[in-house]
C-alpha positions as CSV (number, residue, x, y, z in Angstrom):
1,M,14.9,-24.2,13.6
2,A,15.5,-20.8,12.1
3,A,19.3,-21.5,11.5
4,R,18.4,-24.9,9.8
5,M,15.7,-23.0,7.7
6,Y,18.3,-20.5,6.7
7,N,21.0,-22.8,6.0
8,S,18.8,-24.8,3.6
9,G,17.5,-21.7,1.8
10,E,13.9,-22.3,2.8
11,L,13.8,-19.1,4.9
12,Y,15.4,-16.9,2.3
13,N,13.0,-18.1,-0.4
14,H,9.9,-17.3,1.9
15,V,11.3,-13.8,3.0
16,S,12.3,-12.9,-0.5
17,T,8.9,-13.7,-2.0
18,T,7.0,-11.8,0.5
19,L,9.1,-8.9,0.1
20,S,9.1,-8.7,-3.6
21,R,5.3,-9.0,-3.4
22,I,5.2,-6.2,-0.8
23,L,7.3,-3.8,-2.9
24,I,5.8,-4.4,-6.1
25,G,2.1,-4.3,-4.8
26,F,2.8,-1.4,-2.7
27,A,4.6,0.7,-5.4
28,I,1.7,0.1,-7.8
29,G,-0.9,0.7,-5.3
30,A,0.4,3.8,-3.7
31,S,1.5,5.4,-6.9
32,A,-2.2,4.8,-8.3
33,G,-3.6,6.0,-5.1
34,I,-1.9,9.4,-5.2
35,S,-2.7,9.9,-8.8
36,I,-6.6,9.1,-8.3
37,G,-6.5,11.4,-5.2
38,L,-5.0,14.1,-7.0
39,L,-7.4,13.8,-9.8
40,M,-10.5,13.5,-7.4
41,G,-9.3,16.6,-5.5
42,V,-8.9,19.1,-8.7
43,S,-11.7,17.6,-10.8
44,G,-15.2,17.5,-9.7
45,F,-16.5,15.3,-12.4
46,F,-13.7,12.7,-11.6
47,R,-14.6,13.0,-8.1
48,R,-18.2,12.3,-8.6
49,A,-17.5,9.4,-10.9
50,V,-14.8,7.6,-8.8
51,E,-15.4,8.4,-5.3
52,P,-18.3,6.2,-4.6
53,I,-16.2,3.2,-6.0
54,V,-13.3,4.1,-3.8
55,S,-15.5,4.4,-0.8
56,A,-17.3,1.1,-1.5
57,L,-13.7,-0.7,-1.9
58,N,-12.4,1.0,1.5
59,S,-15.3,-0.8,3.3
60,T,-15.0,-4.1,1.8
61,P,-12.6,-6.6,3.4
62,K,-10.1,-7.1,0.7
63,M,-9.7,-10.9,1.2
64,S,-13.4,-11.4,0.2
65,L,-12.6,-10.0,-3.4
66,F,-9.8,-12.7,-3.7
67,P,-12.2,-15.3,-5.2
68,L,-13.5,-12.7,-7.6
69,V,-10.1,-11.6,-8.6
70,L,-9.1,-15.3,-9.2
71,L,-12.1,-15.6,-11.5
72,F,-11.0,-12.8,-13.7
73,L,-7.2,-12.9,-13.5
74,G,-6.7,-16.7,-13.0
75,V,-4.7,-18.7,-10.2
76,G,-1.4,-17.0,-10.4
77,E,0.9,-14.1,-9.2
78,T,-1.1,-11.3,-11.1
79,A,-4.1,-12.0,-9.1
80,R,-2.2,-11.8,-5.8
81,L,-0.4,-8.8,-6.8
82,F,-3.5,-7.0,-7.9
83,L,-5.2,-7.5,-4.4
84,I,-2.1,-6.4,-2.7
85,A,-2.0,-3.3,-4.9
86,V,-5.6,-2.4,-4.1
87,S,-5.0,-2.6,-0.4
88,P,-2.7,0.5,0.0
89,M,-4.3,2.3,-3.1
90,I,-7.7,3.0,-1.4
91,P,-6.5,4.7,1.8
92,V,-3.8,6.7,0.0
93,A,-6.3,7.7,-2.4
94,I,-8.8,8.9,0.1
95,Q,-6.0,10.7,2.3
96,T,-4.7,12.4,-1.0
97,L,-8.1,13.6,-1.6
98,D,-8.5,15.1,1.9
99,A,-5.3,16.7,1.6
100,V,-6.0,18.4,-1.7
101,R,-9.2,19.7,-0.5
102,T,-7.4,21.4,2.4
103,V,-4.9,23.3,0.5
104,P,-5.7,27.0,0.7
105,H,-7.4,28.4,-2.4
106,G,-5.3,31.4,-2.1
107,F,-2.3,29.4,-3.2
108,V,-4.0,28.3,-6.5
109,E,-5.3,31.7,-7.3
110,M,-1.8,33.1,-6.7
111,A,-0.3,30.3,-9.1
112,Q,-2.9,31.1,-11.7
113,N,-2.2,34.9,-11.6
114,Y,1.3,34.1,-12.5
115,G,0.2,32.4,-15.6
116,A,0.4,28.6,-14.2
117,R,-1.7,26.2,-16.4
118,R,-3.9,23.4,-14.6
119,R,-1.1,20.9,-14.9
120,D,1.4,23.3,-13.4
121,V,-1.0,24.1,-10.3
122,L,-1.5,20.3,-9.8
123,R,2.2,19.7,-9.8
124,R,3.6,22.8,-8.1
125,V,0.9,23.8,-5.7
126,Y,-1.4,20.8,-4.8
127,L,1.1,18.3,-4.9
128,P,3.9,20.0,-2.5
129,A,1.0,21.3,0.0
130,S,-0.5,17.8,0.3
131,T,2.9,15.8,0.8
132,P,3.0,15.7,4.5
133,Q,-0.5,14.2,4.6
134,I,0.2,11.9,1.6
135,L,3.3,10.5,3.3
136,S,1.3,9.8,6.5
137,A,-1.2,7.9,4.5
138,V,1.6,6.0,2.7
139,R,3.1,4.9,6.1
140,V,-0.4,3.5,7.1
141,A,-1.0,2.0,3.9
142,M,2.2,0.0,4.2
143,G,0.7,-1.8,7.1
144,R,-2.3,-2.6,5.3
145,C,-0.2,-4.0,2.4
146,L,1.8,-6.2,4.7
147,V,-1.4,-7.6,6.3
148,T,-3.0,-8.3,2.8
149,T,0.2,-9.7,1.5
150,I,0.4,-12.2,4.3
151,S,-3.4,-13.1,4.1
152,V,-3.0,-13.9,0.4
153,E,-0.1,-16.1,1.0
154,I,-1.9,-18.0,3.7
155,I,-4.9,-18.6,1.5
156,G,-3.3,-19.3,-1.9
157,S,0.4,-19.3,-2.3
158,P,3.0,-22.0,-2.5
159,S,5.6,-19.7,-0.9
160,G,5.9,-16.6,1.3
161,I,5.9,-15.9,4.9
162,G,2.1,-16.4,5.0
163,H,2.5,-19.7,3.5
164,M,5.0,-20.7,5.9
165,I,2.8,-19.7,8.8
166,W,-0.1,-21.7,7.7
167,M,2.0,-24.9,6.9
168,G,3.4,-24.7,10.4
169,W,-0.1,-24.6,11.7
170,Q,-1.4,-27.5,9.4
171,T,1.9,-29.7,10.2
172,L,2.0,-28.6,13.9
173,A,5.5,-27.3,13.2
174,T,4.9,-24.5,15.8
175,E,8.6,-23.3,15.3
176,K,7.8,-22.2,11.9
177,L,4.6,-20.8,13.0
178,Y,6.4,-18.4,15.5
179,I,9.3,-17.7,13.3
180,G,6.7,-16.4,10.5
181,V,4.8,-14.2,12.9
182,I,8.2,-12.7,14.3
183,L,9.2,-12.1,10.7
184,A,6.0,-10.4,9.6
185,G,6.1,-8.1,12.6
186,S,9.6,-7.2,12.0
187,M,8.8,-6.4,8.6
188,G,6.2,-4.0,9.8
189,M,8.4,-2.4,12.4
190,T,11.0,-1.9,9.8
191,S,9.0,-0.4,7.2
192,H,7.4,1.9,9.6
193,K,10.8,3.3,10.7
194,L,11.9,3.6,7.2
195,L,9.2,5.4,6.0
196,K,9.1,7.7,9.0
197,R,12.7,8.4,8.3
198,I,12.0,9.1,4.6
199,E,9.3,11.4,5.8
200,R,11.4,13.6,7.9
201,R,13.9,13.9,5.0
202,V,11.2,14.8,2.5
203,V,9.2,17.1,4.8
204,P,11.3,18.3,7.6
205,W,9.1,21.2,8.6
206,K,6.2,18.8,9.5
207,A,7.9,18.1,12.9
């Protein structure tokens, strides 16, 4: 079955669609999460304004937001990517905030004594010191991103691994269902190993 789907191009279509959604949504969500977490960590006003929203979204099942997202963004790829991006953004923002708040204040004072401006302190003190914890959060967030992507494709997508799993169930084509589950698991395992390798290169001192 897998060979037949591969030869027909069906398997490539589903896998490439899911991969593109994961990569785009994860890139947007992780970048936004790091930025929000850093700003919450260095600005008390911004933290008081945004942290309640982040906490509420963290405890809200992401798929429960899908009908609301469809209502505002319409039925299409934009709504799917928005929900996929929110999934990694929230945990990354929370972990980045925690990482920034654990940076020793002595580092900040030393940089300020040498004339560093607030932007320089953020870029050269807070961000490097928080990088190990941020990368750990990114690794966990990738798993959430994959789960949300598959869930979105099951509920409302004409293509993707989630769609293939759902159609395999609906049409009793259990081979497609198994292939989809194996592919999703393989993506999760591969992304975890890849991010772990990147983490070892970026912060070799963490080990």
